[in-house]
C-alpha positions, 0 to 999 in steps of 0.5 A, a space after each residue: 121826844 121826851 125822854 122816857 120815864 125811869 123812876 116809877 113806882 115799881 123801881 122805887 120799891 125794887 130800889 128799896 128792896 135792893 138797899 135793905 138786903 144789901 144793907 144786910 149784907 155788909 153789915 154782917 160781912 164787916 162784923 162777921 169774920 170779928 163775930 167768928 174771932 170773938 164767939 169761937 176763937 177764929 183766926 184770920 183765915 178761918 174768919 175770911 171762911 166765915 165771910 167768903 162761903 157766904 158769897 159761894 153759897 150765893 154763887 151755887 144760887 144764881 148758877 142753879 136757882 137763877 135761871 128759874 126765875 123767868 120761868 116761875 115768875 120773877 115776883 114769886 121767886 123774889 117774895 120766897 128768896 127774901 122769906 127765906 133769907 129772913 129766916 135765916 137771918 134770925 138763924 144767927 141768933 142760935 149760932 153755937 159753933 163755928 161749923 154751924 156758922 159756916 152753915 148759916 152763913 152758906 145757906 143765907 148767902 143763897 138766899 141773898 143770891 136769888 134776892 138780888 139776882 130777882 132785883 137785878 133782873 127786875 129793874 133790867 125790865 123796868 128801865 126803858 133800853 134807851 136809857 139802861 147805863 143811867 137808869 142801872 146807875 140810878 138803882 145801884 145808888 140804893 147798894 151806894 147807900 147800903 155800902 156807906 150805912 152798913 158798914 159805919 152801922 157795922 163798924 160801930 155795932 161791931 167795936 162794941 161787939 154787940 152782935 145780936 144787934 146787927 142780927 136784929 137790924 138785919 132781920 127787920 131789913 129783910 122784913 121790910 123788903 118783904 112787905 115792899 115785894 108784896 106790893 111790887 108789880 113786876 113784868 113777866 116774860 111769856 115763854 113759849 113751851 120750847 122755852 120753858 123746856 129750855 129753862 127746864 134742862 139742865 145743859 151748860 148753855 142754859 145755866 149761863 148765858 154765853 155772851 156774858 161770861 167774858 166780862 164776867 171772868 173779868 169782873 170776878 178778877 176785879 171783885 177778888 181785888 175788892 173783897 180784902 177790903 170788904 173783909 179785912 178793913 176792921 182788922 186792918 183799921 186795928 194794925 194801923 191805929 186808925 180805927 176812929 176814923 176808918 169807921 168813916 171809910 165806907 163814907 168816903 166810898 159812898 160818896 165816890 160811887 154817888 159823884 161816878 153813879 149820877 154821870 157815868 151811866 148818861 155817857 155810856 149811853 152816849 159815848 160807850 164804855 171806855 171814856 168811864 170804864 178805863 178812869 174807873 178802873 184806874 181810879 180804883 187801882 191807884 186808891 188801892 195803892 193808897 189804902 195799902 201804903 198810907 198811914 195818913 188819915 185823910 189819905 186813907 179817906 181819899 183812897 176810899 173816895 177813888 176806890 168807890 168812885 172805881 167800884 161803881 163805874 166798873 159793877 154797874 157799867 159792865 152790867 148795862 154792857 151784858 144786859 144790852 146784849 142779852 135777849 129779853 127772856 134771857 134776863 134772869 139767866 144772864 143776871 145770875 152769870 154775871 152775879 155767880 162770877 162776881 160771888 166767885 171772885 168775892 167768896 175766894 177772896 177773903 179765904 186767899 187773901 186771910 191766908 197771904 195776910 197770915 205770910 205777908 201781912 197787910 199792906 202787902 197783901 193790899 199791895 197784890 190786890 192792887 195788881 190784881 185790880 191791874 189784870 182786870 184793866 187788861 181784861 176789860 181792853 181785850 174782852 170789850 174796849 179794844 173793839 167795842 168800846 165806843 159803841 153807844 150803850 143805846 145802841 147795842 142790840 141784844 144777841 139772837 140766842 
């Protein structure tokens, strides 16, 4: 029988929206610590806070607003979040103090958290369950492209301190995403009155999808380890005196991501998660060790390839697993649960690792991060790999809650 179709018009539109939002995220993340330092004299810890508070805002919106996605409609929530994000993007032009920057970053993060929850929730409905791993892998190619273009563009503009241009591009990206969202056709859930009442309540079980929490904790630890690369790459490149080649680091990350995303999802659907997750995590750990210890420019880019290969697998495969275990009416809560823990790791990481830089330096901080990534590998094995890691993704059935 012919395979169910993945690449529909709505799948493509949702991918474009995700790309636009993620491009702005990475471009700002690369520059915000430098902007805080240049404009307000912020130290690395305060710069890390400016980067991390954005993700904390996303965490809060995912937890307390994400559960309303199915209740009020996926498309409606997506349009509202993109409109609010565009307004917050315009606010950067008027930031006049470090405290104001923290406030704008926090509110912008809330908007991004909600919009990314909506796009992930929508694609979970658009992709055929029998090809979920493959389909989500293709969808997250939008993240791959933004992960390459955003930091490259951000570092190029940041080198000349063209921060207004960075903010302007971000505003354009959200405007494009908003237009795409208006023409997107989104499958909505028909909820019973009981399910609507459940969605409106603030019971802890309705704020989080319980089945998603264990693997989401593992992803939180993993993204804590990666957050130092995202937040301090520009400063680390200056420390190593390789600013020129560092501009291409995220291109290397994107190439590694692309290689894994073209195949990992299909392998997971057919053979289970262990065969892709364990090599992906080991690849990331190896890349972080090389990243922390090398002065060689080619090895530096090679570390980017390994890191990108691992990030891609961990992000898309763990998401595929938790979606497969979730009832369709709970996709919004499931995605907000997953992303909230991801945000928590990415949000607290820059602040803690920024403090670590001031006491032990960049290299030891990144070696510490590699050790944290080893912990995420152990967590994966205990939580999922040793029991269900050989179960093909296409055979996983939703939990009944």
